[in-house]
C-alpha positions as a Markdown table, in Angstrom:
| # | Residue | x | y | z |
|---|---|---|---|---|
| 1 | Unk | -114.1 | -107.3 | 10.2 |
| 2 | Unk | -115.5 | -104.1 | 11.9 |
| 3 | Unk | -115.5 | -101.2 | 9.6 |
| 4 | Unk | -113.4 | -98.0 | 10.6 |
| 5 | Unk | -116.0 | -95.5 | 12.2 |
| 6 | Unk | -116.1 | -91.9 | 11.0 |
| 7 | Unk | -118.7 | -89.1 | 10.9 |
| 8 | Unk | -119.5 | -86.6 | 8.1 |
| 9 | Unk | -121.3 | -83.1 | 8.2 |
| 10 | Unk | -122.2 | -80.7 | 5.4 |
| 11 | Unk | -121.9 | -77.9 | 7.8 |
| 12 | Unk | -125.6 | -76.8 | 7.9 |
| 13 | Unk | -126.8 | -73.8 | 10.1 |
| 14 | Unk | -129.0 | -71.3 | 8.5 |
| 15 | Unk | -128.6 | -68.0 | 10.1 |
| 16 | Unk | -125.9 | -69.0 | 12.4 |
| 17 | Unk | -122.9 | -66.6 | 12.7 |
| 18 | Unk | -120.0 | -68.3 | 10.7 |
| 19 | Unk | -117.3 | -68.0 | 13.4 |
| 20 | Unk | -119.5 | -69.8 | 15.8 |
| 21 | Unk | -120.5 | -72.4 | 13.3 |
| 22 | Unk | -116.9 | -73.2 | 12.4 |
| 23 | Unk | -115.7 | -73.0 | 16.1 |
| 24 | Unk | -118.7 | -75.5 | 17.1 |
| 25 | Unk | -117.4 | -77.9 | 14.3 |
| 26 | Unk | -113.9 | -78.0 | 15.6 |
| 27 | Unk | -115.4 | -79.0 | 18.8 |
| 28 | Unk | -117.2 | -81.7 | 17.1 |
| 29 | Unk | -114.0 | -83.2 | 15.9 |
| 30 | Unk | -112.6 | -82.8 | 19.6 |
| 31 | Unk | -115.5 | -84.7 | 20.9 |
| 32 | Unk | -115.5 | -87.2 | 18.1 |
| 33 | Unk | -112.0 | -88.0 | 19.0 |
| 34 | Unk | -112.7 | -88.5 | 22.8 |
| 35 | Unk | -115.7 | -90.7 | 21.7 |
| 36 | Unk | -113.4 | -93.0 | 19.7 |
| 37 | Unk | -114.3 | -92.3 | 16.1 |
| 38 | Unk | -111.2 | -92.8 | 13.9 |
| 39 | Unk | -112.0 | -90.2 | 11.2 |
| 40 | Unk | -114.0 | -87.1 | 10.7 |
| 41 | Unk | -115.2 | -85.6 | 7.2 |
| 42 | Unk | -116.6 | -82.4 | 6.0 |
| 43 | Unk | -118.0 | -81.5 | 2.8 |
| 44 | Unk | -117.1 | -78.5 | 0.6 |
| 45 | Unk | -120.0 | -76.1 | -0.8 |
| 46 | Unk | -119.4 | -72.9 | -2.6 |
| 47 | Unk | -122.1 | -70.1 | -2.8 |
| 48 | Unk | -124.8 | -72.5 | -1.7 |
| 49 | Unk | -125.6 | -72.1 | 2.0 |
| 50 | Unk | -128.8 | -74.1 | 1.9 |
| 51 | Unk | -126.4 | -77.2 | 1.0 |
| 52 | Unk | -123.7 | -76.3 | 3.2 |
| 53 | Unk | -121.5 | -73.5 | 4.8 |
| 54 | Unk | -118.0 | -74.6 | 4.4 |
| 55 | Unk | -116.1 | -73.4 | 1.2 |
| 56 | Unk | -112.6 | -74.0 | 2.4 |
| 57 | Unk | -112.3 | -77.5 | 4.3 |
| 58 | Unk | -108.7 | -77.4 | 4.4 |
| 59 | Unk | -108.6 | -74.4 | 6.7 |
| 60 | Unk | -111.2 | -75.7 | 9.0 |
| 61 | Unk | -109.4 | -79.0 | 9.2 |
| 62 | Unk | -106.2 | -77.3 | 10.0 |
| 63 | Unk | -107.8 | -75.8 | 13.1 |
| 64 | Unk | -109.2 | -79.3 | 13.9 |
| 65 | Unk | -105.5 | -80.7 | 13.7 |
| 66 | Unk | -104.4 | -78.3 | 16.3 |
| 67 | Unk | -107.0 | -79.5 | 18.9 |
| 68 | Unk | -106.6 | -83.2 | 18.2 |
| 69 | Unk | -103.8 | -85.8 | 17.7 |
| 70 | Unk | -105.3 | -89.0 | 16.6 |
| 71 | Unk | -108.7 | -88.6 | 14.5 |
| 72 | Unk | -108.1 | -88.7 | 10.6 |
| 73 | Unk | -109.1 | -85.5 | 8.9 |
| 74 | Unk | -111.2 | -86.0 | 5.6 |
| 75 | Unk | -113.1 | -84.2 | 3.0 |
| 76 | Unk | -116.1 | -85.7 | 1.3 |
| 77 | Unk | -115.8 | -84.2 | -1.0 |
| 78 | Unk | -113.5 | -81.5 | -2.5 |
| 79 | Unk | -115.0 | -80.4 | -5.6 |
| 80 | Unk | -111.9 | -80.8 | -7.9 |
| 81 | Unk | -112.9 | -79.1 | -11.2 |
| 82 | Unk | -113.1 | -75.8 | -9.3 |
| 83 | Unk | -109.6 | -76.2 | -7.7 |
| 84 | Unk | -106.2 | -75.1 | -8.8 |
| 85 | Unk | -104.6 | -78.6 | -8.6 |
| 86 | Unk | -101.1 | -77.3 | -7.9 |
| 87 | Unk | -102.6 | -75.0 | -5.2 |
| 88 | Unk | -104.5 | -77.8 | -3.7 |
| 89 | Unk | -101.5 | -80.0 | -3.7 |
| 90 | Unk | -99.4 | -77.5 | -1.8 |
| 91 | Unk | -102.2 | -77.1 | 0.8 |
| 92 | Unk | -102.7 | -80.7 | 1.4 |
| 93 | Unk | -99.0 | -81.2 | 1.9 |
| 94 | Unk | -98.7 | -78.6 | 4.4 |
| 95 | Unk | -101.9 | -79.8 | 6.3 |
| 96 | Unk | -100.7 | -83.3 | 6.1 |
| 97 | Unk | -97.3 | -82.6 | 7.6 |
| 98 | Unk | -98.8 | -80.4 | 10.3 |
| 99 | Unk | -101.3 | -82.9 | 11.3 |
| 100 | Unk | -98.8 | -85.9 | 11.7 |
| 101 | Unk | -100.0 | -87.7 | 8.3 |
| 102 | Unk | -103.9 | -87.6 | 9.2 |
| 103 | Unk | -105.3 | -86.1 | 6.0 |
| 104 | Unk | -107.9 | -88.2 | 3.9 |
| 105 | Unk | -108.7 | -86.3 | 0.9 |
| 106 | Unk | -112.0 | -87.2 | -0.9 |
| 107 | Unk | -112.5 | -85.8 | -4.4 |
| 108 | Unk | -115.5 | -85.3 | -6.8 |
| 109 | Unk | -116.6 | -83.8 | -9.7 |
| 110 | Unk | -119.6 | -81.7 | -8.3 |
| 111 | Unk | -123.4 | -81.6 | -9.3 |
| 112 | Unk | -124.4 | -80.8 | -12.8 |
| 113 | Unk | -126.9 | -78.3 | -11.5 |
| 114 | Unk | -124.5 | -76.5 | -9.1 |
| 115 | Unk | -124.4 | -72.7 | -9.8 |
| 116 | Unk | -121.0 | -72.2 | -8.5 |
| 117 | Unk | -119.4 | -73.5 | -11.7 |
| 118 | Unk | -120.5 | -70.2 | -13.2 |
| 119 | Unk | -119.2 | -68.2 | -10.7 |
| 120 | Unk | -115.9 | -69.6 | -11.0 |
| 121 | Unk | -116.1 | -69.2 | -14.8 |
| 122 | Unk | -116.4 | -72.9 | -15.4 |
| 123 | Unk | -118.7 | -74.9 | -17.3 |
| 124 | Unk | -120.6 | -77.6 | -15.3 |
| 125 | Unk | -121.3 | -79.6 | -18.5 |
| 126 | Unk | -117.5 | -79.9 | -18.8 |
| 127 | Unk | -116.9 | -80.8 | -15.0 |
| 128 | Unk | -115.8 | -84.4 | -15.8 |
| 129 | Unk | -113.3 | -83.5 | -18.3 |
| 130 | Unk | -112.0 | -80.9 | -16.0 |
| 131 | Unk | -111.9 | -83.5 | -13.0 |
| 132 | Unk | -109.8 | -85.9 | -15.0 |
| 133 | Unk | -107.2 | -83.2 | -15.9 |
| 134 | Unk | -107.0 | -81.8 | -12.6 |
| 135 | Unk | -106.6 | -85.2 | -10.9 |
| 136 | Unk | -103.7 | -85.8 | -13.4 |
| 137 | Unk | -101.9 | -82.8 | -12.1 |
| 138 | Unk | -102.7 | -83.3 | -8.5 |
| 139 | Unk | -101.7 | -87.0 | -8.2 |
| 140 | Unk | -98.4 | -86.2 | -10.1 |
| 141 | Unk | -97.7 | -83.3 | -7.3 |
| 142 | Unk | -98.5 | -85.6 | -4.4 |
| 143 | Unk | -96.6 | -88.9 | -6.0 |
| 144 | Unk | -93.6 | -88.8 | -3.8 |
| 145 | Unk | -95.7 | -87.9 | -0.5 |
| 146 | Unk | -97.5 | -90.6 | 1.8 |
| 147 | Unk | -100.8 | -88.4 | 1.3 |
| 148 | Unk | -100.8 | -90.1 | -2.3 |
| 149 | Unk | -102.1 | -93.1 | -0.7 |
| 150 | Unk | -104.8 | -91.3 | 1.1 |
| 151 | Unk | -106.9 | -90.2 | -1.9 |
| 152 | Unk | -110.6 | -91.2 | -2.3 |
| 153 | Unk | -113.0 | -90.6 | -5.0 |
| 154 | Unk | -116.5 | -90.2 | -5.2 |
| 155 | Unk | -117.9 | -91.3 | -8.8 |
| 156 | Unk | -120.7 | -92.8 | -10.7 |
| 157 | Unk | -118.6 | -93.0 | -13.7 |
| 158 | Unk | -117.6 | -96.6 | -14.5 |
| 159 | Unk | -114.4 | -95.6 | -16.3 |
| 160 | Unk | -113.2 | -93.3 | -13.5 |
| 161 | Unk | -114.1 | -95.8 | -11.0 |
| 162 | Unk | -111.9 | -98.3 | -12.7 |
| 163 | Unk | -109.0 | -95.8 | -13.1 |
| 164 | Unk | -109.1 | -94.8 | -9.4 |
| 165 | Unk | -109.0 | -98.5 | -8.3 |
| 166 | Unk | -106.1 | -99.5 | -10.6 |
| 167 | Unk | -104.4 | -96.3 | -9.0 |
| 168 | Unk | -104.9 | -97.4 | -5.5 |
| 169 | Unk | -107.5 | -94.7 | -4.5 |
| 170 | Unk | -110.2 | -95.4 | -2.1 |
| 171 | Unk | -113.9 | -95.5 | -3.2 |
| 172 | Unk | -116.5 | -93.0 | -1.3 |
| 173 | Unk | -120.1 | -94.1 | -1.6 |
| 174 | Unk | -122.7 | -91.6 | -0.9 |
| 175 | Unk | -125.2 | -91.3 | -3.9 |
| 176 | Unk | -127.4 | -94.0 | -4.9 |
| 177 | Unk | -129.5 | -96.7 | -3.0 |
| 178 | Unk | -127.1 | -99.2 | -1.5 |
| 179 | Unk | -128.8 | -102.0 | -3.6 |
| 180 | Unk | -128.3 | -102.1 | -6.5 |
| 181 | Unk | -126.3 | -98.9 | -7.4 |
| 182 | Unk | -123.6 | -98.9 | -4.6 |
| 183 | Unk | -123.3 | -102.6 | -4.6 |
| 184 | Unk | -122.4 | -102.5 | -8.2 |
| 185 | Unk | -119.9 | -99.8 | -7.8 |
| 186 | Unk | -118.1 | -101.6 | -4.9 |
| 187 | Unk | -118.1 | -104.7 | -6.9 |
| 188 | Unk | -116.5 | -103.0 | -9.9 |
| 189 | Unk | -114.1 | -101.2 | -7.7 |
| 190 | Unk | -113.0 | -104.4 | -5.9 |
| 191 | Unk | -112.7 | -106.2 | -9.2 |
| 192 | Unk | -110.2 | -103.5 | -10.7 |
| 193 | Unk | -108.3 | -103.0 | -7.5 |
| 194 | Unk | -104.8 | -104.0 | -7.1 |
| 195 | Unk | -103.9 | -104.4 | -3.4 |
| 196 | Unk | -105.8 | -103.4 | -0.5 |
| 197 | Unk | -109.5 | -102.3 | -0.9 |
| 198 | Unk | -110.6 | -99.2 | 0.7 |
| 199 | Unk | -114.4 | -98.6 | 0.4 |
| 200 | Unk | -116.0 | -96.0 | 2.6 |
| 201 | Unk | -120.1 | -96.0 | 2.8 |
| 202 | Unk | -121.8 | -93.0 | 4.1 |
| 203 | Unk | -124.9 | -93.9 | 5.9 |
| 204 | Unk | -127.3 | -91.2 | 7.8 |
| 205 | Unk | -127.8 | -92.6 | 11.2 |
| 206 | Unk | -130.8 | -91.0 | 13.3 |
| 207 | Unk | -131.9 | -92.7 | 16.5 |
| 208 | Unk | -135.3 | -92.0 | 17.7 |
| 209 | Unk | -138.0 | -93.6 | 20.0 |
| 210 | Unk | -139.5 | -95.4 | 17.4 |
| 211 | Unk | -139.3 | -95.4 | 13.3 |
| 212 | Unk | -142.4 | -93.4 | 12.7 |
| 213 | Unk | -141.3 | -90.6 | 14.8 |
| 214 | Unk | -137.8 | -90.5 | 13.5 |
| 215 | Unk | -139.1 | -90.4 | 10.1 |
| 216 | Unk | -141.7 | -87.7 | 10.4 |
| 217 | Unk | -138.9 | -85.4 | 11.9 |
| 218 | Unk | -136.6 | -86.3 | 9.0 |
| 219 | Unk | -139.2 | -85.8 | 6.1 |
| 220 | Unk | -139.0 | -82.0 | 5.6 |
| 221 | Unk | -135.2 | -82.2 | 5.2 |
| 222 | Unk | -135.2 | -85.2 | 2.7 |
| 223 | Unk | -138.2 | -84.4 | 0.7 |
| 224 | Unk | -136.0 | -81.9 | -1.4 |
| 225 | Unk | -134.1 | -85.0 | -2.7 |
| 226 | Unk | -136.8 | -87.0 | -4.1 |
| 227 | Unk | -137.1 | -85.1 | -7.5 |
| 228 | Unk | -133.3 | -86.1 | -7.9 |
| 229 | Unk | -134.0 | -89.8 | -7.3 |
| 230 | Unk | -136.7 | -89.8 | -9.8 |
| 231 | Unk | -134.6 | -88.2 | -12.2 |
| 232 | Unk | -131.7 | -90.5 | -11.7 |
| 233 | Unk | -134.1 | -93.5 | -11.9 |
| 234 | Unk | -133.6 | -94.7 | -8.5 |
| 235 | Unk | -137.1 | -93.6 | -7.2 |
| 236 | Unk | -140.0 | -95.1 | -9.5 |
| 237 | Unk | -142.2 | -91.8 | -9.0 |
| 238 | Unk | -142.7 | -88.8 | -7.2 |
| 239 | Unk | -145.3 | -90.3 | -4.8 |
| 240 | Unk | -142.8 | -92.4 | -2.9 |
| 241 | Unk | -143.4 | -92.4 | 0.8 |
| 242 | Unk | -140.9 | -91.1 | 3.1 |
| 243 | Unk | -139.8 | -94.4 | 4.8 |
| 244 | Unk | -139.0 | -95.5 | 0.9 |
| 245 | Unk | -137.2 | -92.3 | 0.4 |
| 246 | Unk | -135.1 | -92.7 | 3.5 |
| 247 | Unk | -134.4 | -96.3 | 2.4 |
| 248 | Unk | -133.3 | -95.0 | -0.9 |
| 249 | Unk | -131.0 | -92.4 | 0.7 |
| 250 | Unk | -129.5 | -95.0 | 3.0 |
| 251 | Unk | -130.7 | -93.5 | 6.1 |
| 252 | Unk | -131.0 | -95.6 | 9.2 |
| 253 | Unk | -133.4 | -94.4 | 11.7 |
| 254 | Unk | -135.5 | -95.4 | 14.9 |
| 255 | Unk | -134.4 | -97.3 | 17.9 |
| 256 | Unk | -130.9 | -98.3 | 18.2 |
| 257 | Unk | -131.6 | -102.0 | 17.9 |
| 258 | Unk | -133.4 | -101.3 | 14.7 |
| 259 | Unk | -130.4 | -99.2 | 13.3 |
| 260 | Unk | -127.9 | -101.8 | 14.3 |
| 261 | Unk | -129.9 | -104.6 | 12.7 |
| 262 | Unk | -130.2 | -102.5 | 9.2 |
| 263 | Unk | -126.5 | -101.7 | 9.4 |
| 264 | Unk | -125.5 | -105.3 | 9.9 |
| 265 | Unk | -127.6 | -106.2 | 6.8 |
| 266 | Unk | -126.4 | -103.3 | 4.6 |
| 267 | Unk | -125.1 | -105.1 | 1.4 |
| 268 | Unk | -122.1 | -102.8 | 1.1 |
| 269 | Unk | -121.3 | -102.8 | 4.6 |
| 270 | Unk | -121.5 | -106.5 | 5.0 |
| 271 | Unk | -119.6 | -107.0 | 1.6 |
| 272 | Unk | -116.8 | -105.0 | 0.7 |
| 273 | Unk | -117.2 | -101.8 | 3.1 |
| 274 | Unk | -114.0 | -101.0 | 5.1 |
| 275 | Unk | -115.2 | -97.6 | 6.6 |
| 276 | Unk | -118.6 | -96.6 | 7.9 |
| 277 | Unk | -119.1 | -92.7 | 7.8 |
| 278 | Unk | -122.1 | -91.7 | 10.0 |
| 279 | Unk | -123.6 | -88.5 | 8.8 |
| 280 | Unk | -124.2 | -86.4 | 11.9 |
| 281 | Unk | -126.2 | -83.6 | 11.0 |
| 282 | Unk | -129.8 | -83.0 | 9.5 |
| 283 | Unk | -130.5 | -80.0 | 7.4 |
| 284 | Unk | -132.8 | -78.7 | 10.0 |
| 285 | Unk | -130.2 | -78.6 | 12.7 |
| 286 | Unk | -128.8 | -75.1 | 13.6 |
| 287 | Unk | -125.1 | -76.0 | 14.4 |
| 288 | Unk | -122.8 | -79.0 | 13.4 |
| 289 | Unk | -123.1 | -80.6 | 17.1 |
| 290 | Unk | -127.0 | -80.4 | 17.6 |
| 291 | Unk | -127.7 | -83.8 | 15.8 |
| 292 | Unk | -124.6 | -85.4 | 17.2 |
| 293 | Unk | -126.0 | -84.6 | 21.0 |
| 294 | Unk | -129.1 | -86.6 | 20.2 |
| 295 | Unk | -127.4 | -89.3 | 17.8 |
| 296 | Unk | -126.8 | -88.7 | 14.0 |
| 297 | Unk | -128.8 | -87.3 | 11.2 |
| 298 | Unk | -128.9 | -87.8 | 7.3 |
| 299 | Unk | -126.4 | -86.1 | 4.9 |
| 300 | Unk | -127.8 | -84.2 | 2.1 |
| 301 | Unk | -127.2 | -86.4 | -0.9 |
| 302 | Unk | -125.2 | -85.0 | -3.9 |
| 303 | Unk | -127.3 | -84.6 | -7.0 |
| 304 | Unk | -126.8 | -87.5 | -9.6 |
| 305 | Unk | -123.8 | -87.6 | -11.5 |
| 306 | Unk | -121.2 | -86.5 | -8.8 |
C-alpha cells in the first residue's frame, strides 16, 4: 500500500527577515497542496536559530489553514515539556476547528543538550518526567475531541512507545538509522498497538545529477550530526564518510531512479510505514521553498534521546 506523502521543514534561513521567512513557508503549504501532498509538518525550535526559526508552529499553521483546504497540518515535533498542556490543548482545539479537522499533533521530549530548557526555567534532565506529566494533562483535555485520535509521538523510550501504542497514538520516526534502530521501534509499536497502526517515517530526499555531487553538496550541513551519532552508538567512529553518514541519517540522494529504489527498499517503509514525510529543506538553504524548488533536502536530526 502506498504510504501517505507529506513534507517536513525545520524552517532554516539564517539572516532572512522573519516575516518573509514565515510567509514563504505558508506559500510552501499552498504549493504542496497543489502538488498533491497529503500533509505538511513543521518543527518547533526555541532560541536556537541554527537549528530552526519557528518557536510557534500553531500560529504558523493557522495562517496555512486559511490558505489551504485539504492538506493536513502537522508538528514534528512540539516540545511538550516546555508547554503549558492546558494552554496547548486550547490552542490545538481552536486550530483544529478552524481548519476543518486537519491538525496532526506530533509530540516529543526535546534534546538533553537543548539550552532552551534553562531559559524556560526547566531542567533538561527531567524532561522525560515532565513530558509524561504534561502528556497526561493534554490527552485528558483533548479526550472528547476528534483531534485526540491524531496525536503522534517521537520517542526512543520503549516504555513510552508501548504506552503510546496502547493509547492509539501514532509513531513518528526521525532519529536513528532505519536498520536496526527504527525497525525495532516500529516492531515494538506494532506489537503493542490496538487497532489501526500509524507509523510516519521522516526521510531526507535530495535529488541531484549523481550521488557524488549530491553528497558533496549535503556534506557541510550533515557533518555537525556525526558526533551525535557516535555518542548514541549509531556510528562506529568519528571518521565515517559522508555517504555512510547520509545512510545513517536516512537521507536519500542522487538521481530520481536511485532515490526511488532506496525508498522502496527502506526496511520501515516496506514493512510497517504508513506515512512518508520527505524533509524539504537542507540547513544551507536560505528559505523554506529553496530546496523544494530543486527537490527535497535533509532534515536536521534531533539529538539522541528525543
